[in-house]
N, C-alpha and C positions, 0 to 999 in steps of 0.2 A: 471649507468645511473641516471641522475638528475631528481628528482620528480618535477612536476609542480603542484602547488596548484591552483585549479580552484575557490574554494570558501574560504571565510574568516572563521575564527574560529567561529564567531557568526552564520554564515550561516550553518556551519557544525552542530552546536548545534540545529538549527531549523530542519535540515534534520533528526537528531536522534529523536527529539521530535515529529515530525509529524507522525512517525510510531506509537508511543504510542497513539496519538490523533486519528489516524485512527482505531486503535484497540478498543478504547473506543466507537467510533461512530459505528463501526461494531458490537460490543457486544450489543448495543441497538437495532440495526436493524435485527440481525441474528435471534433472537428469534421470532420476528414478522414475518419474512420471513418463518420460519419453521411452524408457525401457519397457515399462508396463503397457503403455498405449502407444499411439503414434504421435508424431510431432504436431499435426493439425489439431488433434483433440487437446493436447497440452496447451497449445497456443490459444485456442478458443477458451479453455477453462481459465487460464491465467488472465487473459484479457477481460473476460466476463467478471471475474472477481475484482480486478482493478477498477473496472467501470462502475460496478455496483458500489464499491467503496468511495469512489469519487462522487457519485450521485448522492450518497448518504452523508457526505461530509458536512453540508450546511445544516442538516437536521442534527447531526452529532454536535455541532458547535453550540447549538441552543441548550444541549444537555450537559455541557461541562467538558473538562479536560480529558478524562479517561476515555469517553466514547470517541473523541477526536484522535487521541493517540492510537486507539485500536484501528480506526478507519485509515489513518495514515500508514499503519503497518501493513495493511492489505493493498495499498496502492503500489503494486509491484511495477517497478520501472526497468527490470532487467529482461523482460520478455523479448525485446528486440534482438537479443543475442541468439535466439533459437533459430537454427537453420533447418528449414523444412525440405 
C-alpha cells in the first residue's frame, strides 16, 4: 500500500518540536499547579488534557496543520515526573 504524506518535511519538524516546547511550558506550570492544588489533582488535570488532545488528533489531521500542531502541543509527556 502506498503511503500518502500529509505534511511536508518542515511541518513534520515543527510537529516534533512542539512536543518539546509543550514539555518546557508544562514544566514551568506544573510546579505552580502543585503548590496551588495537590499532586493528584494536577496529575488528573494534565493526564486529562493529554488524553483529550490525543483523542482529538485524528479529527485535527483532517482540518490541516495548525490544529494538529496545537493538539501535539497539549500532548504533555512530562507528567510521569510528578511524585505524588
